[in-house]
Structures are given as structure tokens and as C-alpha cells.
C-alpha positions, 0 to 999 in steps of 0.5 A, spaced: 260 292 124 263 296 118 266 289 115 260 285 116 256 290 111 262 289 106 262 282 106 255 280 105 254 273 106 248 268 107 246 267 115 240 263 116 241 263 123 241 271 123 236 272 119 231 268 123 233 272 129 232 278 126 225 276 124 223 272 130 227 275 135 227 270 142 222 266 138 227 264 133 229 259 138 223 255 137 224 254 130 226 246 129 233 245 128 231 240 122 227 246 119 234 251 120 238 245 117 233 244 111 233 252 109 241 252 109 241 246 105 236 248 100 239 255 099 246 252 099 249 257 104 256 254 105 257 253 098 255 260 096 258 264 102 265 260 100 264 264 093 262 271 096 267 271 102 273 267 098 274 268 090 269 273 089 271 278 095 273 284 092 270 283 085 265 287 082 261 288 075 264 283 069 269 280 074 264 278 079 260 275 074 265 271 070 268 269 077 261 266 079 260 262 072 267 259 073 266 257 080 259 254 078 263 251 072 259 253 067 261 254 059 257 259 055 256 258 048 255 265 045 252 266 038 248 271 033 242 269 029 242 275 023 236 273 018 237 266 019 245 266 019 248 264 025 255 266 027 259 265 033 260 271 038 257 278 037 261 281 032 255 282 028 251 286 032 253 294 033 256 298 038 254 304 042 257 309 037 253 315 037 250 314 043 246 308 041 243 304 047 239 298 046 234 294 050 236 287 051 231 282 053 231 275 054 227 269 056 228 267 063 229 259 064 233 258 070 233 264 075 241 263 076 246 262 071 242 266 065 242 272 069 250 271 071 251 269 063 247 275 060 250 280 064 257 278 063 256 277 055 253 284 055 259 287 059 264 284 054 260 286 048 259 293 050 264 295 055 260 294 061 255 299 059 249 296 062 244 296 067 240 290 070 233 291 072 233 286 078 229 284 084 232 289 090 234 283 094 240 282 089 243 289 091 245 285 097 251 282 093 256 287 093 259 285 086 253 285 082 250 292 085 254 296 081 250 294 075 243 294 078 237 298 078 233 295 084 226 293 083 221 292 088 213 292 086 211 291 094 212 295 100 215 302 101 219 302 095 213 300 090 212 308 090 219 309 087 218 303 081 216 308 076 222 313 077 227 307 077 225 304 071 226 312 068 233 312 071 235 305 067 232 307 061 234 315 061 242 312 062 247 312 057 247 304 058 244 298 055 238 296 059 238 288 060 231 285 062 227 279 063 220 281 061 217 275 064 219 277 071 219 270 074 223 264 071 220 260 066 214 255 068 212 248 065 205 248 061 200 243 061 203 241 054 210 239 057 213 245 054 218 250 058 216 257 057 216 264 060 210 267 063 207 272 059 212 278 058 210 285 061 210 291 056 214 296 060 220 294 055 216 296 049 213 303 052 220 305 054 224 303 048 219 307 044 220 313 049 227 313 049 228 311 042 232 304 044 232 298 039 230 292 042 235 286 041 232 279 043 236 274 046 234 266 047 238 262 053 238 255 053 237 250 059 231 248 064 230 247 071 228 240 074 222 237 074 221 238 082 222 246 081 216 246 076 212 241 080 213 246 086 211 252 081 205 248 079 202 247 086 203 254 088 199 256 082 193 251 084 193 253 091 193 260 089 199 261 094 201 269 095 208 267 097 213 265 091 215 258 094 218 256 088 223 262 088 226 259 095 228 253 090 232 257 085 239 257 089 238 249 089 237 249 081 243 254 080 247 248 084 244 243 080 246 246 074 253 247 075 258 244 070 253 245 064 254 248 058 248 253 055 247 257 049 246 264 048 243 266 042 242 274 040 238 276 034 238 282 030 236 289 033 229 290 032 228 298 030 224 302 036 220 305 030 217 298 029 213 298 036 209 305 034 205 301 029 198 301 032 196 295 029 198 292 035 198 294 043 204 295 047 202 288 050 201 285 043 208 287 041 211 284 047 208 278 046 211 278 038 218 280 041 217 274 046 215 269 040 221 272 036 226 270 042 223 263 042 224 263 034 232 263 036 232 257 039 235 253 034 241 250 038 
């Protein structure tokens, strides 16, 4: 039993038994098979119990990217001057820690790659604010503060945010919360960014580093997300397809562009509300999209 907890793996049959009990035997076999396929149970478990076993932090993230065959091009755009790598960005000397915010086009490789890059630049001094479900991934858990705005944990949400920003680590966030959607104009763009990173960056005197991540998901994913919105479904069915999107994005190269740090004092200007400042930073992120 102790070993089973340590070696987490996706097990659709077990999940159905735990959730439905004896009624699980009435779930049609084709539906179980579909769930295993859409979640790519065998493919993901092969990494979790094989190459990724025993790895943590940056090594686990790098292992994931290698397993997926993804290549990541990292560059910095400082006032329009683009250089390879992150040498143009400051370190954490003097107790200076950053809030690093990015668009969220994929829902898989973008989180893995951004964590790996930040760990490499700032000596693994980083923490994700992530969905609490990801805490099941033991290799990722040491870098995470779990966020769940529903259920019993919702009462602890403010304390978890405080814990992250009060830490001596760089905070990595996707302020949109969900991954990008395709609008009626055909453009792929994040949902409106939440203001939390603005208010907390002011409170803890953290400069904000904007990041743009290239890439997109499939038309199928955007169509599912669009219909979920039209039908006003409370369940985020599109999220169920994110492992499938990650699988489809295997072997691709993505460009990650870091912008110039924005002083936290910028956001104390009362000419904009925190929500408006969040939208302003979001615009800055998309201005970095020159690749």
C-alpha cells in the first residue's frame, strides 16, 4: 500500500470503482476504453513509473519534456532587443524575487517548460500556483502550492496565495487560470487575466516578469470549449482533453520569450484599477509574440 502511494499512476478502473462502488460494473466497456484513450493512460504511466520514477523538480520536468520530444527555444526581449537565453534578466541577489506571469496556450507543455526554464535560471527557487489535482504527481509536487477554489479547500485559498508570495521563491502563474480559447475572430487568446498577481506583487514588492509562450491546441479542443460555453456547462469538459492535446503536441518546438521586468511600483498608479493593470500586463505579454 505504501508503495502504491509513492508510485502514482493513472488508473481509470480504480477511479471508477472508488467513485461508483459496485455500480462501476455497469459503466459500458466502450466508455472505459474511451476514457483510457483520451487520457492516454498507458503513455503517461510509462513515464511516471519508468523514466520519471524517483525524479523531482527540474529533473522531473526535463524528463517529461524529453519523453514528449519537445524542443524549447528560450529568448529575452528587452526593449525590442531579442537575445538568446535569460542572461539579460537579473537574479535573486539581495532577496529580490519575481512574479512570473505567462499566457497559457497549451495546458501541458507550457507549464512543464516554463517551470524547467525558471528553475534553471533561478536555481530552482520557484513555486507554481497550480490545480490541486497536480499534487498527485510526486515529481512536480515539491514545486507547487495547490489551488482549489471549490470544496473544503476553498477556505484556505487566501492562505495558500499568501504562502506562495511570502516565500523566498519566484512565483510562476498563469493568471487566466484556464488555457487559451479561440475567439469569434479566430484568434487564440487567454481568457481575461485575474488581478491577484497585481495586488500580491504590490504587497510583497515583487517585480513582474511577463512571458509569452508560443503554440496552440487543436481545432477539436477549441470547438469543445466553445460548445461548453454555449451550453453553459458547469463541468469543464475541455480540461478532460488536455492530456490528449499534450500527446498531440509531442515532438514540436515552442518559443518562450521573457520580457523586461516591470517594477511593482508601476501598479500603484491609481490611473488603473488592479484588474486594468492585469489586462495591461496581458497585452504586454502578447506584444512579445514576435517569433
